[in-house]
C-alpha positions in Angstrom: 149.5 113.6 112.6 149.9 109.6 112.3 152.9 108.1 113.5 154.7 106.0 111.1 153.3 102.6 110.2 150.1 103.8 111.3 147.1 103.7 108.9 144.7 106.5 110.0 142.5 107.5 107.0 139.2 109.7 107.1 136.5 108.6 105.0 133.0 110.5 104.2 130.2 108.6 105.0 129.2 108.9 101.6 131.8 106.7 100.9 130.5 103.8 102.4 130.0 100.9 100.2 128.3 98.2 102.7 127.2 100.4 105.7 124.0 101.4 106.9 124.0 104.3 109.6 123.3 103.2 112.9 120.2 105.5 113.5 118.5 103.1 111.1 119.2 100.0 113.2 117.5 102.2 116.3 121.0 102.9 118.0 121.3 106.9 117.8 124.5 107.4 119.7 126.9 105.9 117.1 126.6 106.3 113.4 128.7 102.8 112.4 128.4 99.7 114.5 131.4 97.2 115.0 131.4 94.7 112.1 130.3 97.5 109.6 132.5 97.5 106.4 133.0 100.9 104.8 134.4 101.4 101.3 134.8 97.6 100.9 138.0 97.8 103.1 137.6 99.2 106.8 135.5 96.8 109.0 134.6 99.0 112.0 135.7 97.7 115.5 134.8 100.0 118.0 134.0 104.0 118.8 136.8 106.1 119.8 135.4 109.5 120.4 132.6 111.7 119.2 132.5 115.8 119.4 130.8 118.6 117.4 131.8 117.8 114.2 131.5 114.3 114.1 133.3 110.7 115.1 136.0 108.6 115.1 136.1 104.8 115.0 139.2 102.1 115.4 138.7 99.9 112.2 140.6 97.2 110.7 142.1 97.8 107.1 141.2 94.4 105.9 143.2 95.4 102.3 146.7 95.8 104.3 145.8 93.9 107.2 146.5 96.7 109.7 144.8 98.8 112.4 143.4 102.0 111.1 140.9 105.0 112.2 137.9 106.3 110.3 136.7 110.0 110.6 133.0 110.1 109.8 131.9 114.1 109.8 128.9 115.4 110.8 126.8 117.1 107.7 126.2 120.7 107.9 122.7 121.8 108.8 121.0 123.0 105.8 119.1 126.6 106.2 
């Protein structure tokens, strides 16, 4: 649970507007690289962690001018 004043927000990668997955740029270890803008609002600063369900990134909410975090969930394999 985020602490008061913390703007932690989860965004599905399908909500991205100005982002291209890092895999298409040749870096298979992270989905988004620093500087990537998501939903026209969240600028990725750095990766924070990665697990079986997805990745978490430190981001800046440029609309509110606050630090934030972004969770990117790994899609469930079809089949």
